[in-house]
Every structure is written in structure tokens, then in C-alpha cells.
N, C-alpha and C positions, 0 to 999 in steps of 0.2 A: 693531662694524666691525673688519674684519681686511683691511687693504689689501694685505698680502703673502700672503694665504691662497692655497693651491693646491688646485684641485679635480681629482680624477682620476675619469674616466668609464670604466666597464668596458664596452667595446663587445663585442657578441656576434660570435662567429666564424662562425655559420651561422644560417640561417633556423630550423632546429630549436631551437637554443638561444634564439633570440628568442621563438619560440612558447611554449617551456617557461617562460620568465621571465614572459610575460603570463598563462599558466595559473596560475603560483604567485601572481601578483598577485590573481587571481580567488579563489583558495583563501584567501588572507589576508583579502580582503574578507569572505568568508563567515564566517570565524572572528571577525573583529571585529564583524560584524553579530550573530552569536549570542551573543557575550559582552558587548558593550557597546551594541548597538543602532545601530551605524554603518550608514547607508543603503547598500544594494547599488546597483551600477551598473545601469542599465536596459539590457537586452539590445536590440540593434537588431533590427527586424523585417526579414523578407525584402524587403518593399517599400522600406524605408529603405536597405538595402544595395544593391538594384537601382538606385534613384534615384542613389545616390552613385557607383556604377560608371558608369552612363550619363553623369552629369555629368563624371566624370573623362575618359571617352572622348570626349565631345562638346565639352568646354570646356577643362578644366584641361590635359590632355595636349597639345592642339594649341597652346595659349598658351605652355606651357613649351617646347615644341619650337621655336616661332617665336623665342622669346627666345634660346634656345641657338644656333640657326642664325644669327641676326643678331648673335651674339656680345655681346649685352647681358645674357646669362644669368650663370650661376654658374660660368664657366670649366670646363665639361665635367663638372660634377657630375651625370652622367646618372641617378644613383640618385633624384634628386629627381623624376624622371618617375613614380616608383612610390610616391610618398608615400601617396596615397589607398588603393590596394589593400593596402598594408602596414598602414595604420591600421585598415582593416576586418578584416584577418586577425588583428591583435593584439586588437582588440575582441571578435571571436569566440572567441579562445582565453581571454580574460579571463572572458567569459560562461560558457564551458564549465567553467572552474575554479570559478566561483561555484556553478553547478549541482551539480557532482560532489563538492565538498569535504564531508568528514564530520569535524566536530570531535570529537577523542577525548574520551570521557566524563571522563577524568582532568583534561582541561583546565578543566572547570567547577569542580573543587575548588581554590579559591584558598587557598594557604598564606599566612596573614597573618603578618607580621613582628611580633615582640614589641617593646614599647617598649625602647629601649636602657637598659641597667642604669646608673643614675646612682649614683655613690658617695655615701654619706651624708657630711654635712659633719663634719669631725673638728677639734675645738678645738685639739688638739695640733699640727696643721699650720699654724695661724695664726701661730706663732712670733713 
């Protein structure tokens, strides 16, 4: 526990930076999968993406707009209107990173560390 800990979040300055971040997450997933068998994230199908977009347009967006208009919402945080499309966009970038990533051959060569050298016990030092 660290009650006085401070956490800093690095917010992306543009949508391009956000997309590159999620692409890198996908590349990292591919590397971990190839090296250690970590499961890959499943790519969304076109049907799943279409369903989620239709649900967003037909249900989530209207509910969010009604909350914001009736001032029971999140004090003008209009960006919450776009959570679902951003989630889908980031998921697509991650999937693309997983598909395209190529683990360098040298990454498979694991350099094992030697056991640390332990000095031999010396009776002179027992004093």
C-alpha cells in the first residue's frame, strides 16, 4: 500500500498518437505470444464491429445526449459521446499490430545470466 503515491498518465496529443500506441500494444502482444505463449487478443469481426456501431448510434449515443442535455451528465464531457467508436478504432489498430509484427530473430536468443560469483569463505576474516 502506498497512500501517498502519485500516478501520472500520459495522454496522447492526437488521434494518430493514440492509434500508434494501440498498434504498439498489438506488436508487443505478438512478441509475448511468440516468446512465452501469451494468448493473442481476438480480432473483432466485421459483424461485431457493425453491431457495436449500430448499438452506439441507436442506444448509447442518444442516452448520453439526453443525460448531457438534462444536465445529469458529466458536465460537458462531450468526448464521452465517442467512447465506442474510439474503442473500436483502438481495437482495430491493436489487431493490425498483432498481424503485422515480426519478432526479430535475435530476440529468440536468450542471454542467460551467470550465477553471481560468491567469494569463498576465508578463515582469516573471521577475526
